[in-house]
C-alpha positions, 0 to 999 in steps of 0.5 A: 471752663474747667471749674464750672459745675455741670449746670453752668456748662449746660446753661452756657451750651444752651445759651450759645445754641439759642444765640446761634439759632437767633443769628441764623434766623436774623440773617435769613430774614435780613436777606429775604425780601417780600414779593411786590407787584412789580411782576418780575420774572423772579416772582411770577413766571412770564406766562402768568403776568397777563392773568392778574388784574392791574393794581388799582392803587395801594400796595399789592403783594403776591405770594407764588407757590408751586408743587410738583406731584411726581406720581402725576408728573404734574406741577400745580401753581397757586398765587395769592394776591392782596392789597395791603391797604384794603385787605382785599385778596384773591387766590389764583390757580394755573389752569392747564386747560386755558393755559392761564391763571384763574381765580378760585371760586368764592368759597375758597377765597380768604374772608375780607378780614381774616384776622377778625 
């Protein structure tokens, strides 16, 4: 690389950096798997499995999240459950009062066809 001009050296450096980032992103996407309706304890905690409706056909997917708020010393849990064939979805939150998951009101739910 001694005889390359400055532009060529920069171009090669940028190209190698972009290729490295693409490789890291590809490996990350390859190793991660989507959550499915198996209700395994790695997707949703055991205490939550009883609160969600059983599958009525189709492929049910689930996204589970939790946020700890240190100032309140409390953790908030939310789960979005959707049917990939019908597009129907429901957003749930964990209620400390009832010790179970409850669906949010309709004004918080996603529209039936959110991408339309």
